[in-house]
C-alpha angles and dihedrals in degrees: 000000000000099000115183116224139167117225110245091202138006116282138192110244139178117230116232126257099358095058091222116154117236138165116238109210126236111267094033113145113231137176115217109224102169136014105186130141094009096298134096129231108206136181117221134173085266098052140270121332141177117226120195118244091242086069094052090113090067087060093047090254131124113270111251116256108226098188115124116214096212133115128221123251120262092273092050093258118141116262107254091214089058090053091050090047090054092049087054086061092063116094136182101241091230098046123058093217126091121247093251094054090043087060093240096127109081099176144356125190135169118225126195112230113217128306101291119142108262093025122226123232131208122204113212118199128183113197141159137206132240091250132020092229094057107129091196092071096100091045092049091047091049090049089052091048094050092049092048091051089060091066113102111254096024112120099166139016133196117194112186126190114219133177098206117122097023113238120249136173093261087072092066113105120242089254091051092049090052092051090050093046093242093131 
């Protein structure tokens, strides 16, 4: 892919792999390496960064559409399949496989919040990372949370990073292994 672009305006970016937030100035030359899950992984003279899809226009790209075409269940609860579909749109910026197929998501449950009418629902996710020292963990968790919040019926989301059990390559789905050339 490696498409060269010049930023038309300054953008907030997350440095990879540290996870530090930085502002890339207007006029910066970047090379787009990956465009998965509605975000961009770009190389600059200062290193590798992730730029959110909402800033795609600064790269001369179409701004990502975050709408989720899913309906709620009969009781107003979010459709679990829609939540899983959103989690499949979250990618580690260094690995071209989503967090579900990487085996990073350990659990997902939907919790009803109180007795309001209509009721609110919180999605709770427990996930891990491929390595404990990965500085991108908070950014990946925040990306997951923001995508979950786009699902109709979801009013809150909690994405927790856990280290138990430790992640290993056997947790990668067959599809993920194929994308990574492991089978």
